C-alpha positions as CSV (number, residue, x, y, z in Angstrom):
1,X,0.0,0.0,0.0
2,X,1.3,3.5,-0.9
3,X,0.1,6.9,-1.9
4,X,0.9,9.4,-4.6
5,X,2.9,12.6,-3.8
6,X,-0.1,14.7,-2.7
7,X,-1.5,11.7,-0.7
8,X,-4.8,12.0,-2.4
9,X,-4.7,8.5,-3.9
10,X,-4.0,5.3,-2.0
11,X,-2.8,2.3,-4.1
12,X,-2.8,-1.4,-3.5
13,X,-0.5,-3.8,-5.4
14,X,-2.0,-7.3,-5.1
15,X,-0.2,-10.4,-6.3
16,X,-1.0,-14.1,-6.1
17,X,2.3,-15.8,-6.8
18,X,1.3,-18.9,-4.8
19,X,-0.9,-19.8,-7.7
20,X,2.0,-19.5,-10.2
21,X,0.8,-16.0,-11.3
22,X,3.6,-13.7,-12.1
23,X,2.0,-10.3,-12.2
24,X,-0.1,-8.0,-10.0
25,X,-3.5,-6.3,-9.7
26,X,-3.7,-2.6,-9.0
27,X,-6.5,-0.9,-7.1
28,X,-6.8,2.7,-5.9
29,X,-8.8,4.8,-3.4
30,X,-9.6,8.5,-4.0
31,X,-9.7,10.3,-0.6
32,X,-11.6,13.2,-2.2
33,X,-14.3,10.9,-3.6
34,X,-17.7,10.4,-1.9
35,X,-17.3,6.7,-2.7
36,X,-15.1,5.3,0.1
37,X,-14.2,2.1,-1.6
38,X,-11.1,0.9,-3.4
39,X,-11.6,0.6,-7.2
40,X,-9.7,-1.4,-9.7
41,X,-7.3,-0.2,-12.4
42,X,-6.5,-3.8,-13.1
43,X,-8.8,-6.1,-11.1
44,X,-7.0,-9.5,-11.2
45,X,-3.4,-10.5,-11.0
46,X,-2.4,-12.7,-13.9
47,X,0.9,-12.4,-15.8
48,X,1.6,-8.7,-16.2
49,X,3.1,-6.0,-13.9
50,X,1.5,-2.6,-13.3
51,X,3.5,0.0,-11.4
52,X,2.1,3.4,-10.6
53,X,4.7,6.2,-11.4
54,X,2.8,9.5,-11.0
55,X,-0.5,11.3,-11.5
56,X,-0.8,13.9,-14.3
57,X,-3.9,15.9,-15.3
58,X,-6.1,13.4,-13.5
59,X,-4.6,10.4,-15.2
60,X,-2.3,7.7,-13.7
61,X,1.1,7.1,-15.4
62,X,1.7,3.3,-15.1
63,X,4.7,1.3,-16.1
64,X,3.6,-2.1,-17.5
65,X,4.7,-5.1,-19.6
66,X,1.2,-5.6,-20.7
67,X,1.4,-5.4,-24.5
68,X,5.1,-4.7,-24.3
69,X,7.6,-7.4,-23.1
70,X,10.3,-4.7,-22.8
71,X,7.8,-2.4,-20.9
72,X,6.0,0.8,-21.8
73,X,4.6,3.8,-20.0
74,X,0.8,4.2,-20.3
75,X,-1.7,6.8,-19.1
76,X,-4.9,5.6,-17.5
77,X,-8.0,7.5,-16.7
78,X,-9.1,6.1,-13.3
79,X,-12.7,6.7,-14.1
80,X,-12.4,4.7,-17.3
81,X,-9.6,2.2,-16.6
82,X,-10.5,-0.3,-19.3
83,X,-7.5,-1.3,-21.5
84,X,-9.2,0.1,-24.6
85,X,-8.9,3.5,-23.0
86,X,-5.2,3.3,-22.2
87,X,-2.9,5.7,-23.9
88,X,0.8,5.0,-24.6
89,X,3.0,7.8,-23.3
90,X,6.4,6.1,-23.9
91,X,6.3,3.1,-26.3
92,X,8.2,-0.1,-26.1
93,X,11.7,-0.1,-27.6
94,X,14.2,-2.9,-28.4
95,X,16.0,-2.0,-25.2
96,X,14.3,-3.0,-21.9
97,X,12.9,-0.2,-19.7
98,X,14.5,-1.1,-16.3
99,X,13.0,1.8,-14.3
100,X,10.9,4.9,-14.6
101,X,10.7,7.8,-12.1
102,X,9.5,11.4,-12.0
103,X,10.8,14.6,-10.6
104,X,10.6,18.3,-11.4
105,X,7.8,17.9,-13.8
106,X,9.8,15.4,-15.9
107,X,9.9,11.7,-16.5
108,X,13.2,9.9,-16.1
109,X,13.4,6.6,-18.0
110,X,16.3,4.2,-17.6
111,X,16.8,1.7,-20.4
112,X,19.1,-1.3,-20.3
113,X,21.2,-1.7,-23.4
114,X,23.5,-4.7,-23.3
115,X,23.3,-4.7,-19.5
116,X,24.4,-1.1,-19.1
117,X,22.2,1.9,-18.3
118,X,21.0,4.6,-20.7
119,X,18.9,7.4,-19.1
120,X,16.6,9.8,-20.9
121,X,14.4,12.7,-19.8
122,X,10.9,13.1,-21.2
123,X,8.1,15.5,-20.5
124,X,4.7,14.2,-19.2
125,X,3.4,13.9,-22.7
126,X,6.1,11.5,-23.7
127,X,8.3,13.9,-25.7
128,X,12.0,13.1,-25.5
129,X,14.0,16.1,-24.2
130,X,17.6,14.9,-23.6
131,X,19.8,12.0,-22.6
132,X,21.5,12.1,-19.2
133,X,25.2,11.8,-19.9
134,X,26.6,9.2,-17.6
135,X,30.3,9.0,-16.6
136,X,31.0,5.7,-18.4
137,X,29.3,2.4,-19.2
138,X,27.8,1.0,-16.0
139,X,24.7,1.0,-13.9
140,X,22.7,4.1,-12.8
141,X,19.9,4.4,-10.4
142,X,17.9,7.1,-8.6
143,X,16.4,10.2,-10.3
144,X,13.2,10.2,-8.3
145,X,11.9,13.3,-6.6
146,X,8.9,15.7,-6.1
147,X,7.2,17.8,-8.8
148,X,8.7,21.1,-7.4
149,X,12.3,19.8,-7.3
150,X,15.0,21.6,-9.4
151,X,17.6,18.8,-8.9
152,X,17.6,15.1,-8.6
153,X,20.3,12.7,-7.4
154,X,21.5,9.5,-8.9
155,X,24.1,6.9,-8.3
156,X,26.5,5.5,-10.9
157,X,28.7,2.4,-10.5
158,X,30.5,-0.2,-12.5
159,X,32.7,-3.2,-11.6
160,X,35.7,-0.8,-11.2
161,X,33.9,2.4,-10.5
162,X,32.9,2.8,-6.8
163,X,29.3,4.0,-6.4
164,X,29.3,7.8,-6.7
165,X,26.3,10.1,-6.1
166,X,25.7,12.8,-8.7
167,X,23.5,15.9,-8.5
168,X,21.6,16.4,-11.8
169,X,20.3,19.9,-12.7
170,X,16.9,19.3,-14.4
171,X,17.0,22.7,-16.2
172,X,20.5,22.5,-17.7
173,X,21.0,18.7,-17.9
174,X,24.4,19.0,-16.1
175,X,25.6,16.4,-13.6
176,X,28.1,17.2,-10.9
177,X,29.7,14.9,-8.3
178,X,27.8,15.2,-5.0
179,X,29.6,12.5,-3.0
180,X,32.4,10.1,-3.9
181,X,33.5,7.3,-1.6
182,X,37.1,7.1,-0.4
183,X,38.4,3.7,-1.6
184,X,42.1,2.8,-1.7
185,X,41.7,1.4,-5.2
186,X,43.0,2.6,-8.6
187,X,40.4,1.7,-11.3
188,X,42.8,2.6,-14.0
189,X,44.9,-0.4,-13.1
190,X,42.1,-2.8,-14.3
191,X,40.4,-3.7,-17.5
192,X,36.7,-4.7,-17.9
193,X,35.7,-6.4,-21.1
194,X,32.2,-7.2,-22.3
195,X,32.1,-10.3,-24.5
196,X,29.2,-12.1,-26.1
197,X,29.5,-15.9,-26.2
198,X,27.3,-18.6,-27.7
199,X,25.3,-20.8,-25.4
200,X,24.4,-24.4,-26.2
201,X,21.4,-23.4,-28.4
202,X,23.4,-20.6,-30.1
203,X,21.9,-17.7,-28.1
204,X,24.5,-14.9,-27.5
205,X,25.1,-14.4,-23.8
206,X,26.8,-11.2,-22.5
207,X,29.6,-11.5,-19.9
208,X,31.7,-8.9,-18.1
209,X,35.4,-9.9,-17.5
210,X,37.5,-7.8,-15.2
211,X,41.2,-8.3,-14.5
212,X,44.5,-6.4,-13.8
213,X,46.2,-4.8,-16.8
214,X,49.1,-6.9,-18.2
215,X,47.4,-10.2,-17.5
216,X,48.7,-13.1,-19.6
217,X,46.0,-15.3,-21.1
218,X,47.9,-18.5,-20.4
219,X,45.1,-20.6,-18.9
220,X,46.5,-20.3,-15.4
221,X,44.6,-17.3,-14.0
222,X,42.5,-17.9,-10.9
223,X,39.0,-17.0,-12.2
224,X,35.7,-16.5,-10.3
225,X,32.7,-16.9,-12.5
226,X,29.5,-15.5,-10.9
227,X,25.9,-16.0,-12.1
228,X,22.3,-15.7,-11.0
229,X,19.9,-16.2,-13.9
230,X,16.4,-15.9,-12.5
231,X,13.4,-14.0,-11.1
232,X,13.7,-11.3,-13.7
233,X,16.7,-9.8,-11.9
234,X,19.6,-8.4,-13.9
235,X,23.2,-9.0,-12.9
236,X,24.3,-5.4,-13.8
237,X,27.9,-4.3,-13.4
238,X,28.5,-2.8,-10.0
239,X,31.4,-2.2,-7.6
240,X,32.1,-4.4,-4.6
241,X,35.0,-3.6,-2.2
242,X,35.4,-7.3,-1.4
243,X,36.4,-8.0,-5.0
244,X,39.4,-5.7,-4.7
245,X,41.3,-8.4,-2.8
246,X,40.5,-10.9,-5.5
247,X,41.6,-8.6,-8.4
248,X,44.8,-7.4,-6.6
249,X,45.9,-11.0,-6.2
250,X,45.7,-11.5,-9.9
251,X,42.3,-13.1,-10.1
252,X,39.8,-12.6,-12.9
253,X,36.2,-11.8,-11.9
254,X,33.4,-12.5,-14.4
255,X,29.7,-11.9,-14.4
256,X,27.7,-13.9,-16.9
257,X,24.3,-12.4,-17.8
258,X,22.3,-15.6,-18.0
259,X,18.8,-16.0,-19.3
260,X,16.2,-15.8,-16.5
261,X,17.1,-12.2,-15.7
262,X,15.7,-9.0,-17.1
263,X,18.8,-8.0,-19.1
264,X,16.7,-8.1,-22.4
265,X,13.2,-7.8,-21.0
266,X,10.5,-10.3,-20.2
267,X,11.4,-12.5,-23.2
268,X,14.9,-13.1,-21.7
269,X,13.3,-13.8,-18.3
270,X,10.9,-16.4,-19.7
271,X,13.7,-18.1,-21.6
272,X,15.2,-19.1,-18.3
273,X,12.3,-19.9,-16.0
274,X,10.2,-23.0,-15.2
275,X,10.4,-25.6,-18.1
276,X,13.2,-23.6,-19.7
277,X,15.4,-23.5,-16.6
278,X,18.0,-25.7,-18.2
279,X,18.9,-22.8,-20.5
280,X,20.3,-21.0,-17.5
281,X,22.6,-23.9,-16.7
282,X,23.6,-24.2,-20.3
283,X,24.4,-20.5,-20.4
284,X,26.6,-20.8,-17.3
285,X,28.4,-23.9,-18.5
286,X,29.1,-22.2,-21.9
287,X,30.6,-19.2,-20.0
288,X,33.1,-21.5,-18.4
289,X,33.9,-23.1,-21.7
290,X,34.4,-19.7,-23.3
291,X,36.8,-18.6,-20.6
292,X,38.8,-21.9,-21.0
293,X,38.8,-21.8,-24.8
294,X,40.0,-18.2,-24.8
295,X,42.8,-19.1,-22.3
296,X,41.7,-16.7,-19.6
297,X,41.7,-19.8,-17.3
298,X,41.4,-23.6,-17.3
299,X,39.4,-26.2,-15.3
300,X,42.2,-26.3,-12.7
301,X,41.8,-22.5,-12.0
302,X,38.1,-21.9,-12.5
303,X,35.7,-21.3,-9.6
304,X,31.9,-20.7,-9.7
305,X,29.9,-18.7,-7.3
306,X,26.2,-17.8,-6.8
307,X,23.8,-17.1,-4.1
308,X,20.1,-17.9,-3.5
309,X,18.8,-18.7,-7.0
310,X,22.5,-18.5,-8.0
311,X,23.2,-21.2,-5.4
312,X,20.8,-23.4,-7.2
313,X,22.7,-22.6,-10.4
314,X,26.0,-23.6,-8.9
315,X,24.7,-26.9,-7.5
316,X,23.1,-27.8,-10.8
317,X,26.1,-27.1,-13.0
318,X,28.6,-29.0,-10.9
319,X,26.3,-32.0,-11.0
320,X,26.1,-31.7,-14.8
321,X,29.7,-30.7,-15.6
322,X,31.8,-31.4,-12.5
323,X,35.0,-31.7,-14.6
324,X,34.7,-28.1,-15.8
325,X,35.3,-26.4,-12.4
326,X,37.9,-26.6,-9.6
327,X,36.0,-24.8,-6.9
328,X,32.3,-24.3,-6.3
329,X,30.8,-21.7,-3.8
330,X,27.0,-22.3,-3.6
331,X,25.6,-19.7,-1.1
332,X,22.3,-19.8,0.6
333,X,21.0,-21.8,-2.3
334,X,17.6,-23.4,-3.1
335,X,18.9,-27.0,-3.3
336,X,15.8,-29.2,-2.7
337,X,13.6,-28.3,-5.7
338,X,10.9,-30.8,-4.7
339,X,10.1,-29.2,-1.3
340,X,11.2,-25.5,-1.6
341,X,7.5,-24.4,-1.6
342,X,6.8,-25.9,1.8
343,X,9.1,-23.6,3.7
344,X,8.7,-19.9,4.7
345,X,8.3,-17.8,1.5
346,X,9.1,-20.6,-0.9
347,X,5.5,-20.7,-2.1
348,X,6.2,-17.3,-3.7
349,X,8.7,-18.9,-6.1
350,X,6.2,-21.3,-7.8
351,X,5.7,-18.9,-10.6
352,X,9.4,-19.0,-11.4
353,X,10.2,-22.7,-10.7
354,X,6.9,-24.5,-10.9
355,X,5.8,-26.9,-8.1
356,X,6.4,-30.6,-7.4
357,X,2.7,-30.9,-6.6
358,X,2.2,-30.7,-10.4
359,X,3.2,-33.8,-12.3
360,X,5.0,-32.1,-15.2
361,X,6.7,-29.7,-12.9
362,X,7.9,-32.6,-10.7
363,X,9.7,-34.2,-13.6
364,X,11.3,-30.9,-14.6
365,X,12.4,-30.0,-11.1
366,X,13.7,-33.5,-10.4
367,X,15.9,-33.3,-13.5
368,X,18.1,-30.5,-12.1
369,X,17.4,-30.4,-8.3
370,X,20.9,-30.1,-6.8
371,X,20.2,-32.4,-3.9
372,X,18.6,-35.1,-6.0
373,X,21.2,-35.3,-8.7
374,X,24.3,-35.9,-6.6
375,X,25.7,-39.2,-7.7
376,X,28.4,-41.5,-6.3
377,X,31.6,-42.0,-8.3
378,X,31.8,-38.4,-9.6
379,X,34.9,-36.2,-8.9
380,X,33.1,-33.1,-7.6
381,X,34.9,-29.8,-7.4
382,X,36.2,-28.5,-4.0
383,X,33.0,-27.1,-2.5
384,X,32.2,-24.6,0.2
385,X,28.5,-24.3,1.0
386,X,27.5,-21.2,2.9
387,X,24.3,-20.5,4.8
388,X,23.1,-18.9,8.0
389,X,21.1,-20.1,11.0
390,X,18.5,-17.4,10.8
391,X,17.9,-17.4,7.0
392,X,14.1,-17.3,6.8
393,X,14.0,-16.8,3.0
394,X,15.9,-19.9,1.9
395,X,15.9,-22.0,5.0
396,X,19.3,-23.4,5.9
397,X,17.9,-26.9,5.7
398,X,18.5,-26.6,1.9
399,X,22.2,-26.2,2.4
400,X,22.4,-28.7,5.3
401,X,20.8,-31.4,3.1
402,X,22.9,-30.6,0.1
403,X,26.2,-30.6,2.0
404,X,25.3,-33.8,3.8
405,X,24.3,-35.6,0.6
406,X,27.5,-34.4,-1.2
407,X,29.6,-35.6,1.7
408,X,27.8,-38.9,1.8
409,X,28.3,-39.7,-1.9
410,X,31.6,-38.0,-2.8
411,X,34.6,-40.1,-1.8
412,X,37.4,-38.1,-3.5
413,X,40.1,-35.9,-2.1
414,X,38.6,-32.5,-2.8
415,X,37.2,-30.9,0.4
416,X,33.5,-30.5,0.8
417,X,32.7,-28.1,3.6
418,X,29.8,-26.0,4.9
419,X,30.0,-22.6,6.6
420,X,27.1,-21.7,8.9
421,X,26.9,-18.1,10.0
422,X,25.2,-17.5,13.3
423,X,22.8,-14.6,14.0
424,X,22.6,-13.9,10.3
425,X,20.0,-14.4,7.7
426,X,19.9,-14.5,3.9
427,X,22.7,-12.0,3.9
428,X,25.3,-10.9,6.4
429,X,23.7,-9.1,9.4
430,X,26.5,-6.6,9.7
431,X,29.7,-5.5,8.0
432,X,32.0,-7.7,10.2
433,X,30.1,-10.8,9.3
434,X,30.1,-9.9,5.6
435,X,33.9,-9.4,5.6
436,X,34.4,-12.7,7.5
437,X,32.4,-14.6,4.9
438,X,34.3,-13.0,2.0
439,X,37.6,-13.8,3.7
440,X,36.7,-17.5,4.3
441,X,35.5,-17.9,0.7
442,X,38.8,-16.4,-0.7
443,X,40.9,-18.4,1.7
444,X,39.2,-21.6,0.7
445,X,39.5,-20.8,-3.0
446,X,43.1,-19.7,-3.0
447,X,44.2,-22.6,-0.7
448,X,42.8,-25.0,-3.3
449,X,45.0,-23.4,-6.0
450,X,48.2,-23.2,-3.8
């Protein structure tokens, strides 16, 4: 529940993801109306998203993927909200609209082009006025404010660019640095490449590769390959201080932009969900093969890392291609795909994964479920599973069962360990714990390569 800026309208976003519905309904209440009931803009949740942005001349500006897989901005008359009466303010483009906000009487639209941000300013009628010139290729966010604002603020970051806050003058279109973090790190010492590699079915997958200048592509570089691939979430380039240690030690850090995310809109998401989930694993495996074929690294120096849905990814790929990786770091992963919906918020993921209560979904989930596909006689990578005792999103039982099953069946010499944080949840509960987790992951990984 939320209100518009003037607090005249109250809105309800309603979803029903427990029934495998992936969108939302949108209702509103007009405090100035004699009718004291909520009324529908979209009455039932089904498969589309409807997000209120602002009110203009008595009409609601709504961002939706209804009729536009890459999203569009529409204008809706609340007194005549039928789809036939919708007006398109900003039409769909080949690039996905990742966010829309308003401030100072303008609309700020952030597009994602090959996983990097492009930001444009429109008037409320949808007329393009200018592009916001960003410092480099990377990820931008913010731009929201009130109608009377003369300035807005936004944050820009990339893999080697610490998140910096900029002040944007709406009238002149000029950006100035408002606050820059103090980080003992020299971005100019590092290179970030963006490559596009073919997956198993030929689909081109983007990947960012960051390393220290002067690196030799001799197949002997410790490489961390990170992926997520799900829930319409993009793995955009962003800065993390904990990666500095990895890069300074000569390591390569890679982000593979797998299907299942929103890098190229809803079509990209749908290509990696439910019965098409294997595409995500194929994309990640192909990323490893690309790095090896291009001599960035080799199977003896390649580690894979992912958390939550990304933990599922890591567990699945080391079952399918264990020889491709030396180290695996599945963090707070959904590892039992047959029972995930029976714990805490797991029911909310049915729209993404399906449910074992459905016969067809059962077969699909069983085919890749990390716990159920561990087999004796396979030389698994050195594996460090991480979880926390108070994780109420992905309950630690997933990681407990996975680690126990792997330790039961794997009889080789590679270590299989589990790290259980205490008084933490789905993420570290404080900075100290986060640093301790990162230190243990790097210590485990570099020890394997010593």
